[in-house]
N, C-alpha and C positions, 0 to 999 in steps of 0.2 A: 570442551564440550560439556554442556550442563544438562541436567535432568529436565529443566524447563523446556529446552529445545526438543528433546525427545517427546515430552508430553504434548507440545504444540503439534508436532508431526503426527503423533498418534491421534490427536483430536481431529486433524484433517482427514486421516484415514477413517476414523469413526464416522465423520460426516459423509464421506463418499460411500462407505458401506451402508449407511442408513438410506441414502438415496438409491443405492443398488437394491436394497431390500424392498423399497417402495416400488421399484420397477418390477421386481420379481412377483410382488403381489398383484400388480396391474397385469403382468403377463398371465397369471392364473386366470384372470377374468377374460382376457382375450382368447385364451385357449378354450375356456368354457363356451364362449360365444362363437368360436371358429372364425374370428376376424383376422384373416391372414395379412391384410394390408397393415393394420395397426400393429400386429405382432412383428412384422418385418421391420417397421420403423422403431419399435421398442428394442428389438435385438440390436439394431445399429446404435441406439442410444446406450444400451448396455455395454457394447464394445468400447465406446468412448469412455464410459465410467471405469471399465476394467483397465484401460490404458492409463488413465489418471491414477488409479489405485496402484498400478505397477510402479509408476514414477514415485509416488509417496512411499511405497514399500522399499524401493531402492534407497531413498533418502533415510528412512528409518534404519535400515540395515547398516548404512554407512555411519550414522550417528551412534548407534549401539556399538559398532566395532571401534570407532574412535574413542568413545567413552571408556570402554573396557581396556583398550590399549593404554590410555592415559592413566588408568588406575594400576597398570602393570599386571593385568590379569591375562592368563593364557586363554586364547580364543578357542572355542569349539568350532565345529564345521560351520554351523549357522548360529551365531550369537543371537540371543533372544532378549526380550524385555525382562523376562524373569531373571536372566543373568545380571542385568543392570540393577534390578531390585535387590538381588542378593549382594552385589558388590557395593551398593550405596547404602545399605541398611545402617551402617554404623557412622557414616560421615555426612549424609545429607537426608533431608526429609523426603520420603518416597510416597507419601499418602496420595498425591495427585497421580503419580505414575501407576500405583496399584489400582486406583479407582478407574482410570481410563483403560487399563489392561483388562480389568474385570468386565467393563462395559463392552469392550471389543470382543472378548471371548463369548459373552452372551449374544451379542449381535451376530457374530459369525455362526453361532449355533442356529439362530433363527434363520439366517440366510441359507444355510445348508438345508435345513428342513423344508424351506419354501422351494428351493431349487429341486430337491428330491421329489416334492409333490408335483412340480411342473413337469419334471422328466417322466414321472409315472403317467400323468395325464396325457402327455404327447404320445407316449408308448401305447396307451389304451386307445387313443384316437387313431393311431396308425393300424392297430389291430382291427378296429371297427372298419376302417377303409378297406383293408385287405379282405375281411369277411364279406363286405358288401360287393367288392369286385369279384370275389369267388362266386358269389350267388348270381351275379349278372352274367358271368361267362358261361357259354354253353358247355355242358358236360359231355365227355366222349361217350358214345353209345357202346354197348356191349358188343364184342366181336361177332357173336353168333347172329346178330341182327343187322350188322353193318356189312353190306356187300360192296366190294370194290367195283370200279368201272369194268375191269377185266371179266369179272364174273357175270356182269350184266350182258356184255357183248359176246359171251360164250367162248372166251379165250382162256379158260382155266386149264390147268394141267391135264385134266381128264379129257377135255374137248380137243386138245392138240394131239393126243395119241391116235395113232392109226388104228384101223379096224383089226389088222393083223396082230397087233400087240395084245388085244383082248382075247384072241382065240388061244387057247392053249389046252 
């Protein structure tokens, strides 16, 4: 396993994450417009991207694991690209690996911020919908002005008592 293979896989991951970021930016616009049909289509497209990213991520993990094992390095729970950079510093050039890793870290930060914004916008939209629904629902009237059918028909507790009960 060579560093070049790991770099190639990371570049594929980077390309997929850039595409996912573009979708997240587009999602922001659809949320602003309230275009639910387009938003639904976009979410399906996002799910396809996430599935592809998951496949590439599994490949990356396998490559990193294989590389570290080949170097005779004890593996941590989840071996990372940083582990490969550390292991390869003395034996192979790591400039390309370092560069793609830094781009990925930056890209993932942007993606996280965009997704956080989208989440907040959706939450605010839901709050607006709930406020609007609450305003449209009839509010219950106060008990002192709300008479039940029994009171109107004269079937209250007082009306059912006999005359003898009130003599005393």
